[in-house]
C-alpha positions as CSV (number, residue, x, y, z in Angstrom):
1,M,52.8,160.9,82.4
2,C,56.3,161.5,83.7
3,G,58.4,160.2,86.5
4,E,61.8,160.6,87.9
5,Y,64.1,158.7,90.2
6,R,67.5,159.9,91.0
7,G,69.8,159.5,93.7
8,I,70.9,162.7,95.3
9,Q,73.7,162.6,97.8
10,P,74.3,165.8,99.6
11,D,77.5,166.5,101.2
12,W,76.3,165.8,104.8
13,C,74.4,162.6,103.9
14,T,75.7,160.0,101.7
15,S,72.7,157.6,101.8
16,S,69.8,160.1,101.1
17,R,67.7,159.5,98.0
18,S,64.9,161.4,96.4
19,R,61.9,159.9,94.5
20,S,59.2,161.7,92.6
21,V,56.4,160.7,90.3
22,G,54.3,163.1,88.2
23,L,51.2,162.9,86.1
24,Q,50.1,165.4,83.5
25,L,46.6,165.4,82.3
26,T,45.2,167.8,79.7
27,V,41.4,168.2,79.5
28,P,40.0,170.7,77.0
29,I,37.4,172.7,78.8
30,F,36.5,175.0,75.8
31,E,37.5,174.3,72.3
32,G,35.7,177.3,70.7
33,F,33.3,175.0,68.9
34,A,36.1,173.8,66.6
35,R,34.9,170.2,66.5
36,E,31.3,171.1,65.7
37,S,32.6,173.4,63.0
38,L,34.7,170.7,61.4
39,V,31.7,168.3,61.5
40,R,29.4,170.9,59.8
41,A,32.1,171.6,57.2
42,A,32.4,167.9,56.4
43,E,28.6,167.5,56.2
44,T,28.4,170.5,53.9
45,D,31.2,169.0,51.7
46,V,29.3,165.7,51.5
47,K,26.1,167.5,50.5
48,Q,27.9,169.5,47.9
49,R,29.4,166.3,46.4
50,E,26.0,164.6,46.4
51,N,24.6,167.6,44.5
52,D,27.5,167.6,42.0
53,L,26.8,163.9,41.4
54,A,23.1,164.4,40.9
55,E,23.9,167.3,38.5
56,K,26.3,165.2,36.5
57,T,23.9,162.3,36.4
58,L,21.2,164.6,35.0
59,E,23.6,166.0,32.5
60,V,24.6,162.6,31.3
61,S,21.1,161.3,31.0
62,T,20.0,164.5,29.1
63,D,22.9,164.0,26.8
64,V,22.0,160.4,26.1
65,W,18.4,161.3,25.6
66,S,19.2,164.1,23.2
67,N,21.6,161.9,21.2
68,Y,19.1,159.2,21.0
69,H,16.4,161.5,19.6
70,S,18.8,163.0,17.1
71,F,19.9,159.6,16.0
72,K,16.3,158.4,15.6
73,S,15.3,161.5,13.7
74,Q,18.3,161.1,11.4
75,A,17.3,157.4,10.8
76,Q,13.9,158.6,9.6
77,Y,15.5,161.2,7.4
78,L,17.7,158.5,5.9
79,V,14.5,156.7,4.8
80,V,13.1,159.9,3.3
81,T,16.3,160.6,1.3
82,Q,16.2,157.1,0.0
83,E,12.7,157.7,-1.3
84,L,13.7,161.1,-2.7
85,L,16.6,159.5,-4.5
86,A,14.3,156.8,-6.0
87,T,11.8,159.4,-7.1
88,A,14.5,161.6,-8.7
89,L,15.9,158.6,-10.5
90,K,12.5,157.7,-11.9
91,S,11.9,161.3,-12.9
92,Y,15.3,161.4,-14.7
93,N,14.6,158.1,-16.5
94,I,11.3,159.5,-17.7
95,A,12.8,162.8,-18.8
96,Q,15.5,161.0,-20.6
97,G,13.0,158.7,-22.4
98,R,10.9,161.7,-23.4
99,Y,14.0,163.6,-24.7
100,K,15.1,160.5,-26.7
101,A,11.6,160.2,-28.1
102,G,11.7,163.8,-29.1
103,V,8.7,164.8,-26.9
104,G,10.7,166.4,-24.0
105,S,13.1,169.4,-24.1
106,I,16.7,169.6,-23.1
107,V,15.7,171.9,-20.2
108,E,13.4,169.2,-18.8
109,L,16.2,166.7,-19.0
110,L,18.7,169.1,-17.3
111,N,16.2,169.9,-14.6
112,A,15.7,166.1,-13.9
113,Q,19.5,165.6,-13.9
114,T,20.0,168.4,-11.4
115,A,17.2,167.0,-9.2
116,L,18.9,163.6,-9.3
117,A,22.3,165.1,-8.4
118,N,20.8,167.0,-5.5
119,A,19.0,163.9,-4.3
120,R,22.3,161.9,-4.4
121,Q,24.1,164.7,-2.5
122,Q,21.4,164.7,0.2
123,R,21.5,160.9,0.4
124,V,25.3,160.9,1.0
125,K,25.0,163.8,3.5
126,S,22.2,162.0,5.4
127,M,24.3,158.8,5.5
128,A,27.3,160.6,6.9
129,D,25.1,162.4,9.5
130,Y,23.5,159.1,10.4
131,R,26.8,157.4,11.1
132,S,28.1,160.4,13.0
133,L,25.0,160.5,15.2
134,A,25.2,156.8,15.7
135,I,28.8,157.2,17.0
136,R,27.8,160.1,19.2
137,F,24.9,158.1,20.6
138,A,27.1,155.1,21.2
139,A,29.7,157.3,22.9
140,S,27.1,158.8,25.2
141,L,26.1,155.3,26.3
142,G,29.8,154.6,26.9
143,R,30.0,151.9,24.1
144,L,32.1,152.4,21.0
145,D,32.1,148.9,19.9
146,S,31.7,148.8,16.1
147,S,29.2,146.0,16.3
148,L,26.8,148.3,18.1
149,L,26.9,150.9,15.4
150,P,24.0,150.4,12.9
151,S,24.4,150.3,9.2
152,P,22.0,152.2,7.0
């Protein structure tokens, strides 16, 4: 909106004044569908972000599920390695007793010793893997509190 008021005094009239008032109005008749295009682009962007969120949610839940199963499997393997170690230790004690009694051979004793060393190695590795998978599982849940980590 605009307006103007000025006093104009021509040479022949000293008391003449001019007044004018103007109004400017802009009405878009055709925008070229720009507004609808912007709305559609925004709706598409929202749908894309919703799809991204759903994809990330699925990815996280799959990661948690996978880490859970790996952790549980390793926990079962930890029990197996404990039993293997106990069996190897019994076998070694028997082989050592047989050797001391003169009934067993040195080869039998060395084989039992090797089996015991292998069982101990597997036990240590399974304990390390168990703790590593426990940490990975806790991290996938978003919890790295040491009280949540199980001990074998």
